[in-house]
N, C-alpha and C positions, 0 to 999 in steps of 0.2 A: 843607321847610315854612317858612312865614313867619308867625310869631306873635310880633310885636314889641309893645312897649308902644304905646299909641295915638299916632298921629302928631299933630303940633301942630294940623293942620287939623281932625282929628276931635275933639280936645279942645276946640277953639274952638267947634265946632258944638254940642257937648253943654253947654258952659258957658253958653250962651245960653238953655237950656231948663231953667227951674226947675220949671215947672208946665205942665200941658197947655195953658193959655191962651197960653203962649209958643210952644208947638208949632204951635198953630193960626194963628199969624201968618206962618208960613213958606209959601212956594209949594209946591204939591204935588210939583213936580219935585225938591225938595230932600229929600224924605222918605227915599229910598234911602240918602242920606248919613247921615241921622239914625239909620237902622237899623244901619248899619255902625258908627257911633260907639257906640251902645248895646251892640251885640254885643261890640265890642272891650273896652268898659268891664267888662262882665260877665265876659268871659274873664280879664281882668287881675285883677279883684277875687276871683273864686271860686278862682283858682289859689293864692291865699294865705289866703283866708278861706273855707274849704270850705262848700259848700251843695249844693242840687239844681241841677244844671248843664244837662244835655242838654235837659230839658223847656223851660226858660226860653229857651234859644237858639232853639228851634223856634217860639216864639210871639212873637218880637220884631216882625216886620212886622205881624202881626195886632194887637198891642198898640198900636203907633204909629197904625195906621189907625183903630182904635176911638176913641182919645183925640183924634184929628184931626177925626173926623166928629161925634162926640157931645160935648155940652156938659157934660163931667164937671167937678165932682162932682154937679151938679144932675141930669144924666142918670146912671143907675145902671149900673155894670158889676159883675156878680156872677161872681166867679171860682170855678171848681170846683177843689178841692184847693188849689192855690196853688203847686205846683211850677213852673207856667208863668207866674208873676206877678212875676218879678224885674224885668223891663223896666218893668212897671207901677209898681213902687216907685221905680225910677230916674227916671221921668218925673213923679212926683207929689211932688216936694219932699224926697225922701229920698236923693238921690245922695250928699251930703256925709256922711251917716251910714251909708252902705252897708257900710263896713268893720267896723261893729259887728254885722253880720248874724249872728243865731243865738247871740250871746254874751249873758252875763248883763247885763241892763240895756240891751241893744241892740235893733236892729230884729228883729222876729220873722221867721221863715222863711216865714210864710204871711200872707195878708191878715187884718187884725184891725181892726175899726172903732175901737177905742180908740186905735189908733196913728195913723190918718189918716182924714179924712172921705172920702177917695177909696176906702177899703176899706169896701165897703157891707155885707159879711157875712163872718163867720168861715169860713175855708175850709181846715181842717186835714185833713179826710177827704173822700173822693170822693162824688160823685153827688147832692149837695144843692142845686146851683146852680139847677136848673130849678124846683124847688118853691119855693125862697126868692124867686127872681126873679118867678115867677108871682104869689106873694103880694104882692110890691111892685107889680107891674103892675095887679093887681086893685084894690089899695088906692088907687093913683093914679086909676084910672077912677072909683072910688066918690067920691073927693074932687074930681074934676074937674081934676086936675093934668095938665099936658101933658108932663111929663118922660118920657123914653124909658127903657126897662129892657132890658138885654142880659145874657143868661146865656152864659158861655163854658165849655164842657164838652168834655173829651177823649173820644176814641172808646173808651177803656178805661172811663172813668167812666160813660159812658152805658149800659153793660151792667148797672150796679147797679140793684137793685130800686127804690130811691127815685127814680132818674131815670125809670124806666118809669112810675111812679105819677104823676110830674109831667107827663110827656108825655101820659099818658092824660087828664089833667085840663086840659091847656093850652087846649082849646077850650070848656071847660065854662062859662066866664064871659067877658064882654067884656074884652078886653085887646089890647094891641099888642106883646106880648113878642117879642123877637128871640132865638132860640137859635143861638149859633154853635158848630158842631160842629168842634172842632179835631182833625182826623184825622191822626195820625202813625203809625198801625198798631201802636202799642205802649202798654203800661202801663209798669211797670218792666221786666218781661220781655215777650216777644212776646205779643200778644193771642190770646185763644182764644174759641171759641164761634161760633154761627151768625151773630150780628149783625156780628161782625168780617168774616166772609166776605161778608155782604150788602153791607157798605160798600165792599168791594173791587170789587164789580160794579156798584154803583149809578151810573146816568148820567141826565142830563136834557138836553133840547134847549134851547139858548139861544134859538133862534128861537121855540120854543113858549112859553117864559117871557115873551119880549118881546110876543108876541101876546096872552097872557093879561093882561099888565100894561097894555097899551093898552086892552083891554076894560074893565079895572077903572077906569082913569083916566077913560074916557069916561062910565061910569056914575056915577062920583063927581062929575064936572064938572056933570052934569045932576041931581045930588042924588037919584040913584036907588039909591044903595048903602047899603041898610040892613044891619044885622048878619045878618038872615035871608037876604037876597039874596046877601050876600057868601059865606056858608057854602054856599048852594045853587050859586053860581057855581064855588066851589072843587070841590065834589063832582062837578058836571057836567064840568068841564074835566079833572079827574082821571080820570073815567070815559073821556072821549075819549082822553086820553093812554094809558091802560091798554089801550084797544082797539087802538091803532096800535102800541104798543111791546110788547104782550103781557107787561107787567110792572106790578105794582102797587107804588108807592112806599109803604113802611110809614109814613112820616111824613105824607104827604098822605092816607093812609088814616085818619089821626087828625085830619084837618082842619087840618093845619099846613102852610102853604105852604112848599115846598122850593125852594132855589136852590143849584145847584152840581152836581158838585164844582168848586171854583175853586182856583187856585194861591195858597196861603197865604203865599208869599214874594214875590209881586208886590204891593208895598205901594200902588203907584199904582192898579192895577186894583182892589184891595180897597177903596180909598177911593171909587172910582167906583161899585162895586156897593153899598157901604153907603149912599152918598148916594141911590141909586135906590130902595132898599127901606126907607129910614129912616122914611118917613111912611106906609108902607102900613098899612092897618088889619088887625087880627087877628094871631094868632100866626104866626110865620115861623121857618124854619130856614135858615141859611147854612152849607153844608158846605164847610169849608176844609181842603185837604190840605197838610200841612206835613211837614218832616223833623226828627225829633228830633236835636238836636245840630247844627243847621244852621250852617254857617260855620266849624266847627272839625272838621277831617277825622277825627281820632281818635274824636270823639264821634259823628259820623255813621256811622262804620264799626262801632263797638261801643257802641251806645246804652245797653245794660243796664249795662255797666261804668261808663259815664260819667253815669249817672243822678245819682250822688252820689260823685264820684271821690276826694274828699279833695284834698290839695294836689297841684299839678302844675306843670310848667314850661310857661308859655304859649307859648314859642317853639318848643320841640321836641315838646311833647305828652307828654313823659315824666312818668308819675305818680310822686310821691315817696312811696314805701311805707315804712312803719315796719319796723324790723328785728325780726322775731318770733322770732329764734333763742332758744331756751330759754324761750319764753313759753308759758303755758297756751293751749289752743285756745279758740275762741269756743264758747259754749254751743250756738249754732245748728249748728255743724259737728259737735259731739258728737251732737246730735239726729240730724242727717242720716246720719252714719256708723252710728249705732246702728239707725236705721230699716232700713238695708240688711241688717245682721246679723239683725235680727228677721224681716225678710221672707224671708231665706234659710232660716230655721228653720221658718216657719209660713206656708203658702200663703194662709191666711185674712187675713193682715195687708195692709192697703191704706193709702195715704197720700192726704190731701186738703189743699189750700191754696187760699185765694182770692187769686190773682194774686201770690203771694210765693214762688215756688219757689226762687229764688236767695237771697232775703232770709232764708228760714228753713232753707235747705239741703236742702229736699225734692228739689231737682234731682238730688241724688246717687242717690236711689231711682228717680227718673224715668229716669235713664241706665241703671241696672241692671235695673229692672223696669218698662219703659215702660207696660205694660198694667195696672199695679196702683197707679199714682200719678197723681193728677188735679189739674190746675190748673183751677179752675172760674171764673176771672176775678174781677173785683171784685164779689163776691156772697157776703158772709159768711152771710146768712140761709140761702141755698141750700146753702152748704157744710155747715152744721150739719144741716139736714134731709136732705140727700143722704147724709151720714154715718149718720144715723138709719136711712135706708132700707137702706144697706149692712149695718148691724148687724142689722136685722130679718131679713135673709136669711142670717145666719151668718158674715158677714165681721167682722174686727176693725179698724175704721177708726181711724187716728190722724189727727185733724183739727187741723192746725197753723194757728193764727190769732194775729196780734199781739194782745196784751192789750187795747189801746185799741180795736182794730177789733172785738174780740169783743163790745163793748158794744152793737153793733147787733143782735146775734143772740140776746139773752137770752131773748126769747119763744120762739124755736125750741128753745133748750137745754131750757127748762122743758117745753114741750108736746110736742115732737117727739123728745125723747131721755129726759129724766129721768122724765117721767110714765109711760113704758112701761118704765123701768129698762133701757134699751138699753145695750149695751156699746160705748160710744164713748169714746175717749181724747182729750180736748182738751189739746193741748200749747200753752200760751200763751207765745210768745216775746215779748221786750221787756216783760216784767212789771216793775213798779216804775218808778223814774226812768230816763228814757232820754237825758237831756242836752239837746243843742242844739235838738231838734225841739219841745221845750216842752210846754205844757199839753194840746195836742191829741193828743199822742202818749204822754205818760206813762201807764204801765199801773198806775194808782193804785187802781182800784176792783174788780179781779177777785176778790180774797179776800172782800170784803164781799158781792158779789152771788152768788158761787158757793157760799159756805158755808151760805147759807140755803136752798139748793135741796135738797129731799128726794132721797135715793138717791145724792147726789153725794159722791165721795171727792175731797178737795182736798189736794194735797201740793206741797212745794217743795224741791228738792234743794239741799243746802249746797254741793256741788261737782260736778265732772264724773262722778265715780264714782257718786254718788247719783242723778244724772240717768239714767244707764244702768240702775241697779238699779230705779228707779221705773218706767221705761219697760218693763223686762222683767216686773216684777211686775204692772203694769197689763195686760200682754198674756197673762199666764199664771195669775194668781191666781184663786182660787175666786170672789172678788167680781167678778161679771160685769156690774155696773151701770156708770154713767158715771163717768169719772175726769177730774180736772183737774190737770195738772202744769204749774206756772208757773215760769219761769226768766227771768233778766234778759238785756238786751242786753250784748254784749261778752264778755270772757274770764273764765274761772273762776280757780281757784287751784291746779290740779294739772296739771303738765306731762305726766306719764305717766298719761294718762287712760284707756287701753284695758284696764280691769279686766275680770275675768270677769263674765258676766251671771248674776246670781243674784237670787232673790226676797228681799224684806224683809217683816217683819210689818206688816200694814196697821194704821195707827192707833197705832204705837209710836214714841216718841222715844228719845233716848239721851243719856247724860252725856258731854259733851265735856271738861269740867274739873270735878273734885270740889272741895269746900271743907270744911275742918274747922271753920271758924269758925261757920257756921250763921247768918250775918246776912243776906247778900244773894245772891240767885240771879238769873241772867239766862236768860230763855226766848227763844230766837230761832227764826225760821223762814226757811229759804232762805239764799242766799249772804251776806245781811247779817250772818249769824253770824260771818263772818270779821272784820268790823269790831268786833263785840262782843268777840271774842277779843283783838284788838289793844287794845281799850279797857281790858280787865282788866290787861294788861301795863303800860299807861300809868299806871293808877291805883295799881299797887303793892299792891292789896288782895287779900285772900283771898276771891274771889268764885267761885261755882259757875256753870257754863254748861251749858245743856241745849239741844240741837237737837231741836225737837219734830217735825220732818219733815212731820207731817200737821197741817193746820189743822182738818180734819174727816175721820174722827173723831179727837177729841183723845185723848191717852193719859191717861185719867183716873187710872189707878193711879200713873203717874209724878207727876202733879200732886198727888195725895193725899200722896205722900211729900214733895214740895217744900213744900207748904203746912204740913205737920207740922214741918218742920225749919228753915224760914227765916222770918225776921221781915219780910223785904222782898223783893219780886219785881219785876224790870224786864222788860217784854216789848219786843222789838225786831222791827220788820218794815219792809220796803220796800214799803209799801202804806198805804192810808188807815187811820188809827187808828179812825175812826168806822165801826163795823160789821165791822172786819177781825179779824186774829189776836188783837190785844190785847183787843178786845171779847169774843171767844170765851173767853179766859182769865178775864176779869172775870166772865162769866156762870157759868163752872164754879166759880170761887172762891166766888161767892155761893151756888151750889148746895151746895158742901161746907162752907159756914159759916166760911170763912177770915177771920180778923180782922186780918191783917197789912196792910202797905202794898203796893199794886200801882201801878206807874208805867208806863203804856203809852207807848212811843216809836214814832213812825212819821210818815207824811205828815199834815200838818194839814188841818183842814176848810176848805180853800180850794184854788184851782187854783195849782199850783206853776209858777213861771216857767221860762224857759230858762236854760241855763248848762252848764258841765261837770258831770258826775255828782258829782265831789268837791265842787264848789261847792254843789250842791243838797243833797247829804248833810249838809253843814255847815249850810246854811240850814234844813233840816228837823230838825236835831238828831239825826241817826242816823249820823254819822261817828264814828270812834274817839274823837276828842277830846271830842265832845259827850257820848257815852255814858260816857266816863271821868269827866267832871264830874258826871254824874248818879249814878254809883257813889259818888263822894265826898260828894255832896250832903247 
């Protein structure tokens, strides 16, 4: 393999492109060289400054072509997710800052309007680009603006419910929106579902599209192309095409003109096609086929692993892995292994995840029990209601969704699970601060929104043993309503994690460290309690520590004892202080008439930026040193 640092010639090409206006000065024949320069730049940078890798490599030619044809930033490019947008950042004035990607105070890993005028809309989660871009396009039409709007969405993201809602409304108002479907046959893992298989088969005739385009141009030239006539022409030609091909194109069935599939790595051809369809009236879709990890053989061969590979050698392709000898396992792996054990004991147990089987380690159950573990694609709302349906018929679904992704499905949690008191166990991975992915991915709000839902049990394990016990309890306890078990990204604190599976009392906390002094007690929830224990050691004070385990129901008997014995109570949580665990303690203290001091520590009432978890714990005042200062306070 030849993966060397950029050659001088490629460096020279890229050094002349500060912004898209510079790119547009080049002859189209030079664009392949630009793509190669951008690709090598990203390989070299991400090898030492880790980020989302394979997706961005696959979208380079598309990015170059879009900025070459469209007058950005006046014309709007709306990216979906943002995993595919690194080349966009490189070409829009941020190449010199790229080494700060995903670091505290540096470039965000996703498009964000406050960072650059070229970032037209926030894109941390999937499936929002079509709706946002449609809103922009309709606004431009109402204002009489001539700017173009393009939504770039992946084939995995288009399976999301919000994307379908946007597609359904794309022809409802006058607009000239272009939707670019970047089809690489993958999300993070392989795509699933009927739409994925449909995209594998879809074809259109280039001769047919040329014929229809000539008819359109003729009618427009003679000023006969009203919006009504345009839609009628689309419906008529779609009917003709369906008659001869014996297949209805789903997008054209929604009155969206469809072009493709085309090679997404032929930048010159992409420019040619984009120029031809740029001024067409009405909503359009360009279906572009790309390869995730394009241009870096290891990423092409194993795109899932190279989605976010960490540091690696750009020459050999060897990933630089941390030495995990003697280290505790990741919480996600404990979840995955425990799911297999639970499924072996009880045939009613099933697993569900929306497009994150390797990310949450449900892939372990998929391998062991392939008929009882389901990846439903990027569809959190469906994952929740699907789980509700499984529970209604006697199954015990463990629905694993990243905490920040669960925000999309709260309505379904309330109406399709909690209202009927169905026995669904929601396992929220990536709860709390997640580090470099930043505010779009921090699991800040789950405690606040889950604890106010009737019938819901909300718990958080301090370590790997408690995660296993809570999962077992949720599967076997008499409380058969909905559960929420939230745990963080990364590793826990116990190396020997394979404890016996046993139930724990629901709604009961326990004393981690007693105190004779009776002045200060710390109430913690989840793994952040480990930081609290370190803080007590740092402070040198006689402080009690209680792990509450459950945010709902609270252990009111334990709290009554704490309120009677201690003058000062500090609550610590890796979640939003507003409405979360600390708020629950304050409410109970008020109910019991406690007159001492309560100090809630947690995430502030603002969106927390990106950085390492240790940096962000310090920023939010929930690291050991900050808690220690509060103890002494």
